[in-house]
N, CA, C and O atoms as a printed pandas DataFrame, in Angstrom:
     atom_number atom_name residue_name chain_id  residue_number  x_coord  y_coord  z_coord
0              1         N          MET        A               1    6.787  -28.921  -10.518
1              2        CA          MET        A               1    8.034  -28.223  -10.768
2              3         C          MET        A               1    7.798  -27.150  -11.818
3              4         O          MET        A               1    7.131  -27.395  -12.824
4              5         N          LEU        A               2    8.332  -25.986  -11.589
5              6        CA          LEU        A               2    8.173  -24.858  -12.499
6              7         C          LEU        A               2    9.219  -24.923  -13.590
7              8         O          LEU        A               2   10.414  -25.024  -13.312
8              9         N          ALA        A               3    8.769  -24.864  -14.836
9             10        CA          ALA        A               3    9.685  -24.808  -15.973
10            11         C          ALA        A               3    9.656  -23.387  -16.507
11            12         O          ALA        A               3    8.696  -22.986  -17.164
12            13         N          VAL        A               4   10.698  -22.629  -16.230
13            14        CA          VAL        A               4   10.800  -21.254  -16.691
14            15         C          VAL        A               4   11.505  -21.270  -18.034
15            16         O          VAL        A               4   12.593  -21.831  -18.168
16            17         N          VAL        A               5   10.891  -20.661  -19.013
17            18        CA          VAL        A               5   11.495  -20.573  -20.331
18            19         C          VAL        A               5   11.843  -19.119  -20.582
19            20         O          VAL        A               5   10.949  -18.291  -20.760
20            21         N          ALA        A               6   13.113  -18.798  -20.600
21            22        CA          ALA        A               6   13.555  -17.449  -20.939
22            23         C          ALA        A               6   13.681  -17.378  -22.447
23            24         O          ALA        A               6   14.436  -18.142  -23.049
24            25         N          LEU        A               7   12.952  -16.471  -23.055
25            26        CA          LEU        A               7   12.923  -16.385  -24.503
26            27         C          LEU        A               7   13.985  -15.451  -25.067
27            28         O          LEU        A               7   14.226  -15.442  -26.274
28            29         N          GLU        A               8   14.622  -14.665  -24.200
29            30        CA          GLU        A               8   15.711  -13.789  -24.627
30            31         C          GLU        A               8   16.773  -13.829  -23.551
31            32         O          GLU        A               8   16.474  -14.143  -22.399
32            33         N          PRO        A               9   18.006  -13.517  -23.904
33            34        CA          PRO        A               9   19.051  -13.499  -22.877
34            35         C          PRO        A               9   18.714  -12.534  -21.759
35            36         O          PRO        A               9   18.127  -11.479  -21.998
36            37         N          ARG        A              10   19.079  -12.889  -20.552
37            38        CA          ARG        A              10   18.847  -12.018  -19.400
38            39         C          ARG        A              10   19.877  -10.914  -19.406
39            40         O          ARG        A              10   21.054  -11.138  -19.692
40            41         N          THR        A              11   19.419   -9.724  -19.087
41            42        CA          THR        A              11   20.326   -8.589  -18.966
42            43         C          THR        A              11   20.044   -7.884  -17.658
43            44         O          THR        A              11   18.965   -8.046  -17.088
44            45         N          GLN        A              12   20.973   -7.123  -17.183
45            46        CA          GLN        A              12   20.794   -6.371  -15.951
46            47         C          GLN        A              12   20.232   -4.998  -16.263
47            48         O          GLN        A              12   20.463   -4.459  -17.345
48            49         N          GLY        A              13   19.491   -4.429  -15.315
49            50        CA          GLY        A              13   18.832   -3.138  -15.357
50            51         C          GLY        A              13   19.013   -2.286  -16.590
51            52         O          GLY        A              13   20.138   -2.041  -17.025
52            53         N          GLY        A              14   17.913   -1.836  -17.153
53            54        CA          GLY        A              14   17.920   -0.900  -18.248
54            55         C          GLY        A              14   18.247   -1.513  -19.592
55            56         O          GLY        A              14   18.207   -0.805  -20.598
56            57         N          GLY        A              15   18.568   -2.791  -19.661
57            58        CA          GLY        A              15   18.888   -3.445  -20.913
58            59         C          GLY        A              15   17.635   -3.818  -21.679
59            60         O          GLY        A              15   16.569   -3.229  -21.497
60            61         N          LYS        A              16   17.791   -4.805  -22.535
61            62        CA          LYS        A              16   16.658   -5.286  -23.312
62            63         C          LYS        A              16   15.604   -5.898  -22.386
63            64         O          LYS        A              16   15.933   -6.410  -21.316
64            65         N          PRO        A              17   14.357   -5.844  -22.797
65            66        CA          PRO        A              17   13.311   -6.495  -21.997
66            67         C          PRO        A              17   13.563   -8.004  -21.908
67            68         O          PRO        A              17   14.123   -8.608  -22.823
68            69         N          LEU        A              18   13.145   -8.588  -20.806
69            70        CA          LEU        A              18   13.242  -10.028  -20.612
70            71         C          LEU        A              18   11.898  -10.644  -20.957
71            72         O          LEU        A              18   10.848  -10.101  -20.612
72            73         N          ARG        A              19   11.937  -11.783  -21.641
73            74        CA          ARG        A              19   10.705  -12.454  -22.032
74            75         C          ARG        A              19   10.685  -13.863  -21.463
75            76         O          ARG        A              19   11.689  -14.576  -21.481
76            77         N          TYR        A              20    9.505  -14.251  -20.952
77            78        CA          TYR        A              20    9.316  -15.564  -20.370
78            79         C          TYR        A              20    8.019  -16.178  -20.865
79            80         O          TYR        A              20    7.149  -15.498  -21.408
80            81         N          GLU        A              21    7.918  -17.493  -20.658
81            82        CA          GLU        A              21    6.699  -18.225  -20.992
82            83         C          GLU        A              21    6.469  -19.261  -19.899
83            84         O          GLU        A              21    7.409  -19.905  -19.433
84            85         N          VAL        A              22    5.210  -19.414  -19.496
85            86        CA          VAL        A              22    4.853  -20.413  -18.499
86            87         C          VAL        A              22    3.452  -20.920  -18.822
87            88         O          VAL        A              22    2.628  -20.174  -19.351
88            89         N          THR        A              23    3.181  -22.182  -18.507
89            90        CA          THR        A              23    1.838  -22.724  -18.694
90            91         C          THR        A              23    1.160  -22.842  -17.336
91            92         O          THR        A              23    1.811  -22.971  -16.300
92            93         N          THR        A              24   -0.170  -22.792  -17.376
93            94        CA          THR        A              24   -0.970  -22.880  -16.161
94            95         C          THR        A              24   -2.286  -23.576  -16.464
95            96         O          THR        A              24   -2.753  -23.578  -17.603
96            97         N          THR        A              25   -2.876  -24.163  -15.440
97            98        CA          THR        A              25   -4.196  -24.773  -15.601
98            99         C          THR        A              25   -5.309  -23.743  -15.449
99           100         O          THR        A              25   -6.478  -24.057  -15.672
100          101         N          LEU        A              26   -4.956  -22.514  -15.070
101          102        CA          LEU        A              26   -5.948  -21.440  -14.974
102          103         C          LEU        A              26   -6.461  -21.081  -16.368
103          104         O          LEU        A              26   -5.745  -21.228  -17.358
104          105         N          THR        A              27   -7.697  -20.614  -16.433
105          106        CA          THR        A              27   -8.196  -20.089  -17.707
106          107         C          THR        A              27   -7.474  -18.769  -17.991
107          108         O          THR        A              27   -6.899  -18.179  -17.076
108          109         N          PRO        A              28   -7.494  -18.298  -19.239
109          110        CA          PRO        A              28   -6.871  -16.997  -19.505
110          111         C          PRO        A              28   -7.423  -15.885  -18.616
111          112         O          PRO        A              28   -6.661  -15.045  -18.136
112          113         N          GLN        A              29   -8.728  -15.868  -18.391
113          114        CA          GLN        A              29   -9.339  -14.833  -17.563
114          115         C          GLN        A              29   -8.884  -14.941  -16.112
115          116         O          GLN        A              29   -8.613  -13.927  -15.470
116          117         N          GLU        A              30   -8.798  -16.172  -15.589
117          118        CA          GLU        A              30   -8.323  -16.370  -14.218
118          119         C          GLU        A              30   -6.859  -15.945  -14.080
119          120         O          GLU        A              30   -6.483  -15.315  -13.091
120          121         N          ALA        A              31   -6.047  -16.285  -15.062
121          122        CA          ALA        A              31   -4.627  -15.933  -15.017
122          123         C          ALA        A              31   -4.441  -14.420  -15.052
123          124         O          ALA        A              31   -3.608  -13.881  -14.323
124          125         N          LEU        A              32   -5.210  -13.733  -15.895
125          126        CA          LEU        A              32   -5.092  -12.278  -15.971
126          127         C          LEU        A              32   -5.608  -11.617  -14.697
127          128         O          LEU        A              32   -5.055  -10.610  -14.255
128          129         N          ALA        A              33   -6.663  -12.176  -14.103
129          130        CA          ALA        A              33   -7.164  -11.653  -12.831
130          131         C          ALA        A              33   -6.108  -11.819  -11.740
131          132         O          ALA        A              33   -5.933  -10.933  -10.903
132          133         N          GLN        A              34   -5.412  -12.940  -11.749
133          134        CA          GLN        A              34   -4.360  -13.155  -10.764
134          135         C          GLN        A              34   -3.194  -12.186  -11.014
135          136         O          GLN        A              34   -2.559  -11.722  -10.067
136          137         N          ALA        A              35   -2.919  -11.885  -12.276
137          138        CA          ALA        A              35   -1.862  -10.907  -12.596
138          139         C          ALA        A              35   -2.224   -9.530  -12.046
139          140         O          ALA        A              35   -1.358   -8.828  -11.523
140          141         N          ILE        A              36   -3.490   -9.138  -12.157
141          142        CA          ILE        A              36   -3.924   -7.845  -11.619
142          143         C          ILE        A              36   -3.737   -7.819  -10.108
143          144         O          ILE        A              36   -3.265   -6.826   -9.555
144          145         N          THR        A              37   -4.104   -8.904   -9.443
145          146        CA          THR        A              37   -3.934   -8.977   -7.992
146          147         C          THR        A              37   -2.459   -8.916   -7.610
147          148         O          THR        A              37   -2.093   -8.234   -6.653
148          149         N          TYR        A              38   -1.623   -9.614   -8.342
149          150        CA          TYR        A              38   -0.207   -9.702   -8.000
150          151         C          TYR        A              38    0.571   -8.426   -8.342
151          152         O          TYR        A              38    1.328   -7.916   -7.517
152          153         N          PHE        A              39    0.378   -7.915   -9.564
153          154        CA          PHE        A              39    1.170   -6.772  -10.011
154          155         C          PHE        A              39    0.504   -5.422   -9.751
155          156         O          PHE        A              39    1.192   -4.403   -9.692
156          157         N          GLY        A              40   -0.814   -5.393   -9.596
157          158        CA          GLY        A              40   -1.562   -4.147   -9.467
158          159         C          GLY        A              40   -1.337   -3.430   -8.155
159          160         O          GLY        A              40   -0.444   -3.776   -7.382
160          161         N          ARG        A              41   -2.157   -2.432   -7.917
161          162        CA          ARG        A              41   -1.996   -1.545   -6.760
162          163         C          ARG        A              41   -1.987   -2.271   -5.419
163          164         O          ARG        A              41   -1.285   -1.852   -4.499
164          165         N          GLY        A              42   -2.753   -3.347   -5.293
165          166        CA          GLY        A              42   -2.784   -4.084   -4.036
166          167         C          GLY        A              42   -1.625   -5.053   -3.867
167          168         O          GLY        A              42   -1.433   -5.614   -2.788
168          169         N          GLY        A              43   -0.847   -5.252   -4.936
169          170        CA          GLY        A              43    0.289   -6.177   -4.884
170          171         C          GLY        A              43    1.607   -5.423   -5.014
171          172         O          GLY        A              43    2.082   -4.820   -4.052
172          173         N          GLN        A              44    2.192   -5.458   -6.199
173          174        CA          GLN        A              44    3.465   -4.786   -6.454
174          175         C          GLN        A              44    3.308   -3.275   -6.639
175          176         O          GLN        A              44    4.301   -2.547   -6.655
176          177         N          GLY        A              45    2.077   -2.804   -6.777
177          178        CA          GLY        A              45    1.834   -1.369   -6.873
178          179         C          GLY        A              45    1.941   -0.779   -8.263
179          180         O          GLY        A              45    2.039    0.439   -8.417
180          181         N          LEU        A              46    1.923   -1.636   -9.284
181          182        CA          LEU        A              46    2.007   -1.144  -10.657
182          183         C          LEU        A              46    0.637   -0.706  -11.160
183          184         O          LEU        A              46   -0.393   -1.174  -10.674
184          185         N          GLU        A              47    0.635    0.182  -12.122
185          186        CA          GLU        A              47   -0.601    0.696  -12.709
186          187         C          GLU        A              47   -0.911   -0.049  -14.008
187          188         O          GLU        A              47   -0.027   -0.242  -14.843
188          189         N          VAL        A              48   -2.164   -0.465  -14.175
189          190        CA          VAL        A              48   -2.587   -1.080  -15.429
190          191         C          VAL        A              48   -2.705    0.032  -16.470
191          192         O          VAL        A              48   -3.503    0.956  -16.314
192          193         N          THR        A              49   -1.903   -0.063  -17.535
193          194        CA          THR        A              49   -1.929    0.974  -18.571
194          195         C          THR        A              49   -2.586    0.504  -19.854
195          196         O          THR        A              49   -2.899    1.312  -20.729
196          197         N          SER        A              50   -2.798   -0.805  -19.971
197          198        CA          SER        A              50   -3.464   -1.358  -21.153
198          199         C          SER        A              50   -4.104   -2.682  -20.761
199          200         O          SER        A              50   -3.529   -3.471  -20.010
200          201         N          LYS        A              51   -5.303   -2.910  -21.282
201          202        CA          LYS        A              51   -6.021   -4.140  -20.932
202          203         C          LYS        A              51   -6.956   -4.502  -22.072
203          204         O          LYS        A              51   -7.679   -3.649  -22.587
204          205         N          ASP        A              52   -6.940   -5.787  -22.470
205          206        CA          ASP        A              52   -7.964   -6.305  -23.380
206          207         C          ASP        A              52   -8.286   -7.730  -22.945
207          208         O          ASP        A              52   -7.887   -8.147  -21.858
208          209         N          ASP        A              53   -8.999   -8.479  -23.772
209          210        CA          ASP        A              53   -9.469   -9.803  -23.367
210          211         C          ASP        A              53   -8.344  -10.778  -22.999
211          212         O          ASP        A              53   -8.530  -11.635  -22.135
212          213         N          PHE        A              54   -7.184  -10.654  -23.647
213          214        CA          PHE        A              54   -6.118  -11.626  -23.432
214          215         C          PHE        A              54   -4.776  -11.013  -23.066
215          216         O          PHE        A              54   -3.761  -11.708  -23.096
216          217         N          SER        A              55   -4.743   -9.716  -22.718
217          218        CA          SER        A              55   -3.455   -9.132  -22.347
218          219         C          SER        A              55   -3.603   -7.958  -21.393
219          220         O          SER        A              55   -4.641   -7.301  -21.323
220          221         N          LEU        A              56   -2.523   -7.724  -20.663
221          222        CA          LEU        A              56   -2.429   -6.617  -19.712
222          223         C          LEU        A              56   -1.040   -6.023  -19.799
223          224         O          LEU        A              56   -0.070   -6.728  -20.079
224          225         N          VAL        A              57   -0.943   -4.729  -19.560
225          226        CA          VAL        A              57    0.354   -4.076  -19.419
226          227         C          VAL        A              57    0.311   -3.262  -18.132
227          228         O          VAL        A              57   -0.619   -2.490  -17.896
228          229         N          PHE        A              58    1.334   -3.451  -17.309
229          230        CA          PHE        A              58    1.494   -2.720  -16.055
230          231         C          PHE        A              58    2.738   -1.854  -16.171
231          232         O          PHE        A              58    3.719   -2.253  -16.799
232          233         N          GLN        A              59    2.704   -0.665  -15.564
233          234        CA          GLN        A              59    3.885    0.197  -15.546
234          235         C          GLN        A              59    4.094    0.769  -14.158
235          236         O          GLN        A              59    3.145    0.972  -13.401
236          237         N          GLY        A              60    5.351    1.025  -13.839
237          238        CA          GLY        A              60    5.701    1.647  -12.580
238          239         C          GLY        A              60    7.118    1.304  -12.190
239          240         O          GLY        A              60    7.702    0.352  -12.708
240          241         N          GLY        A              61    7.670    2.074  -11.280
241          242        CA          GLY        A              61    9.008    1.806  -10.787
242          243         C          GLY        A              61   10.084    1.832  -11.849
243          244         O          GLY        A              61   11.113    1.173  -11.700
244          245         N          GLY        A              62    9.868    2.579  -12.916
245          246        CA          GLY        A              62   10.858    2.672  -13.983
246          247         C          GLY        A              62   10.847    1.518  -14.958
247          248         O          GLY        A              62   11.756    1.395  -15.780
248          249         N          GLY        A              63    9.831    0.666  -14.885
249          250        CA          GLY        A              63    9.766   -0.480  -15.789
250          251         C          GLY        A              63    8.337   -0.856  -16.101
251          252         O          GLY        A              63    7.408   -0.081  -15.874
252          253         N          TYR        A              64    8.176   -2.049  -16.623
253          254        CA          TYR        A              64    6.843   -2.522  -16.995
254          255         C          TYR        A              64    6.793   -4.043  -16.974
255          256         O          TYR        A              64    7.821   -4.721  -16.949
256          257         N          VAL        A              65    5.562   -4.559  -16.986
257          258        CA          VAL        A              65    5.291   -5.985  -17.146
258          259         C          VAL        A              65    4.141   -6.107  -18.130
259          260         O          VAL        A              65    3.095   -5.485  -17.943
260          261         N          ALA        A              66    4.326   -6.905  -19.177
261          262        CA          ALA        A              66    3.258   -7.195  -20.136
262          263         C          ALA        A              66    2.936   -8.682  -20.037
263          264         O          ALA        A              66    3.835   -9.522  -20.063
264          265         N          VAL        A              67    1.654   -9.000  -19.925
265          266        CA          VAL        A              67    1.201  -10.389  -19.794
266          267         C          VAL        A              67    0.202  -10.666  -20.913
267          268         O          VAL        A              67   -0.785   -9.946  -21.066
268          269         N          THR        A              68    0.464  -11.718  -21.696
269          270        CA          THR        A              68   -0.459  -12.139  -22.739
270          271         C          THR        A              68   -0.823  -13.589  -22.487
271          272         O          THR        A              68    0.057  -14.429  -22.295
272          273         N          ALA        A              69   -2.118  -13.889  -22.485
273          274        CA          ALA        A              69   -2.613  -15.243  -22.249
274          275         C          ALA        A              69   -3.052  -15.866  -23.564
275          276         O          ALA        A              69   -3.808  -15.267  -24.329
276          277         N          ARG        A              70   -2.561  -17.092  -23.819
277          278        CA          ARG        A              70   -2.955  -17.840  -25.009
278          279         C          ARG        A              70   -3.717  -19.090  -24.557
279          280         O          ARG        A              70   -3.151  -19.955  -23.890
280          281         N          PRO        A              71   -5.014  -19.184  -24.924
281          282        CA          PRO        A              71   -5.798  -20.352  -24.508
282          283         C          PRO        A              71   -5.358  -21.615  -25.240
283          284         O          PRO        A              71   -4.785  -21.557  -26.328
284          285         N          GLY        A              72   -5.636  -22.745  -24.624
285          286        CA          GLY        A              72   -5.340  -24.057  -25.189
286          287         C          GLY        A              72   -5.712  -25.096  -24.158
287          288         O          GLY        A              72   -6.473  -24.809  -23.235
288          289         N          ASP        A              73   -5.175  -26.325  -24.305
289          290        CA          ASP        A              73   -5.416  -27.344  -23.279
290          291         C          ASP        A              73   -4.998  -26.799  -21.918
291          292         O          ASP        A              73   -5.689  -26.997  -20.919
292          293         N          LYS        A              74   -3.873  -26.120  -21.893
293          294        CA          LYS        A              74   -3.434  -25.333  -20.750
294          295         C          LYS        A              74   -3.239  -23.916  -21.268
295          296         O          LYS        A              74   -2.941  -23.720  -22.446
296          297         N          THR        A              75   -3.403  -22.946  -20.413
297          298        CA          THR        A              75   -3.178  -21.557  -20.804
298          299         C          THR        A              75   -1.680  -21.287  -20.793
299          300         O          THR        A              75   -0.984  -21.635  -19.840
300          301         N          THR        A              76   -1.196  -20.669  -21.853
301          302        CA          THR        A              76    0.199  -20.253  -21.920
302          303         C          THR        A              76    0.257  -18.754  -21.679
303          304         O          THR        A              76   -0.455  -17.983  -22.323
304          305         N          LEU        A              77    1.106  -18.350  -20.750
305          306        CA          LEU        A              77    1.303  -16.934  -20.475
306          307         C          LEU        A              77    2.650  -16.508  -21.029
307          308         O          LEU        A              77    3.680  -17.097  -20.700
308          309         N          ASP        A              78    2.641  -15.488  -21.865
309          310        CA          ASP        A              78    3.858  -14.848  -22.344
310          311         C          ASP        A              78    4.035  -13.599  -21.505
311          312         O          ASP        A              78    3.123  -12.777  -21.408
312          313         N          LEU        A              79    5.191  -13.452  -20.903
313          314        CA          LEU        A              79    5.471  -12.305  -20.040
314          315         C          LEU        A              79    6.715  -11.586  -20.542
315          316         O          LEU        A              79    7.724  -12.210  -20.874
316          317         N          GLU        A              80    6.623  -10.277  -20.591
317          318        CA          GLU        A              80    7.762   -9.448  -20.954
318          319         C          GLU        A              80    7.931   -8.421  -19.850
319          320         O          GLU        A              80    6.949   -7.861  -19.363
320          321         N          THR        A              81    9.172   -8.169  -19.453
321          322        CA          THR        A              81    9.401   -7.232  -18.362
322          323         C          THR        A              81   10.700   -6.468  -18.515
323          324         O          THR        A              81   11.651   -6.918  -19.153
324          325         N          ARG        A              82   10.702   -5.325  -17.922
325          326        CA          ARG        A              82   11.930   -4.552  -17.718
326          327         C          ARG        A              82   11.859   -4.053  -16.282
327          328         O          ARG        A              82   10.883   -3.413  -15.889
328          329         N          GLU        A              83   12.890   -4.347  -15.503
329          330        CA          GLU        A              83   13.017   -3.931  -14.110
330          331         C          GLU        A              83   12.168   -4.741  -13.122
331          332         O          GLU        A              83   12.273   -4.508  -11.918
332          333         N          TRP        A              84   11.343   -5.667  -13.573
333          334        CA          TRP        A              84   10.485   -6.445  -12.671
334          335         C          TRP        A              84   10.724   -7.949  -12.816
335          336         O          TRP        A              84    9.805   -8.745  -12.626
336          337         N          ASP        A              85   11.947   -8.334  -13.150
337          338        CA          ASP        A              85   12.286   -9.727  -13.413
338          339         C          ASP        A              85   11.990  -10.632  -12.215
339          340         O          ASP        A              85   11.366  -11.681  -12.376
340          341         N          TYR        A              86   12.426  -10.244  -11.028
341          342        CA          TYR        A              86   12.214  -11.088   -9.854
342          343         C          TYR        A              86   10.722  -11.288   -9.580
343          344         O          TYR        A              86   10.281  -12.408   -9.322
344          345         N          ALA        A              87    9.951  -10.206   -9.636
345          346        CA          ALA        A              87    8.506  -10.302   -9.393
346          347         C          ALA        A              87    7.834  -11.171  -10.446
347          348         O          ALA        A              87    6.924  -11.933  -10.119
348          349         N          VAL        A              88    8.257  -11.075  -11.692
349          350        CA          VAL        A              88    7.679  -11.905  -12.755
350          351         C          VAL        A              88    7.960  -13.376  -12.484
351          352         O          VAL        A              88    7.071  -14.214  -12.632
352          353         N          ARG        A              89    9.185  -13.698  -12.090
353          354        CA          ARG        A              89    9.507  -15.100  -11.801
354          355         C          ARG        A              89    8.704  -15.622  -10.611
355          356         O          ARG        A              89    8.301  -16.785  -10.605
356          357         N          GLN        A              90    8.468  -14.783   -9.608
357          358        CA          GLN        A              90    7.645  -15.188   -8.469
358          359         C          GLN        A              90    6.200  -15.416   -8.904
359          360         O          GLN        A              90    5.568  -16.385   -8.481
360          361         N          PHE        A              91    5.680  -14.535   -9.741
361          362        CA          PHE        A              91    4.321  -14.697  -10.263
362          363         C          PHE        A              91    4.206  -15.996  -11.053
363          364         O          PHE        A              91    3.233  -16.734  -10.902
364          365         N          MET        A              92    5.182  -16.270  -11.881
365          366        CA          MET        A              92    5.161  -17.504  -12.677
366          367         C          MET        A              92    5.106  -18.739  -11.785
367          368         O          MET        A              92    4.402  -19.699  -12.095
368          369         N          ALA        A              93    5.842  -18.718  -10.685
369          370        CA          ALA        A              93    5.813  -19.840   -9.752
370          371         C          ALA        A              93    4.428  -20.001   -9.133
371          372         O          ALA        A              93    3.991  -21.123   -8.878
372          373         N          GLU        A              94    3.736  -18.893   -8.890
373          374        CA          GLU        A              94    2.399  -18.964   -8.306
374          375         C          GLU        A              94    1.364  -19.548   -9.264
375          376         O          GLU        A              94    0.512  -20.338   -8.857
376          377         N          VAL        A              95    1.439  -19.163  -10.524
377          378        CA          VAL        A              95    0.393  -19.605  -11.463
378          379         C          VAL        A              95    0.680  -20.960  -12.081
379          380         O          VAL        A              95   -0.222  -21.594  -12.628
380          381         N          HIS        A              96    1.921  -21.412  -12.001
381          382        CA          HIS        A              96    2.284  -22.684  -12.644
382          383         C          HIS        A              96    1.620  -23.837  -11.972
383          384         O          HIS        A              96    1.811  -24.983  -12.380
């Protein structure tokens, strides 16, 4: 069962960014690779605008998705989005 944790109140289009957290058994590197596949050009069509060892930022369609991976017993993914809420929730269901 997927436990979605919304870290800020949900707002409709153009409002404050939405923040989520989900845990996964994937390593941080595996989770970020899956994010590239899901949100990148071959998936949702977003462009990677920033990338480092534990985070990615995608932009496109008037919004963005930021993914940060925190290692531990399970990897915790912090996700922030504007305009891509539905896609982020679908991604979270896939990696959970």
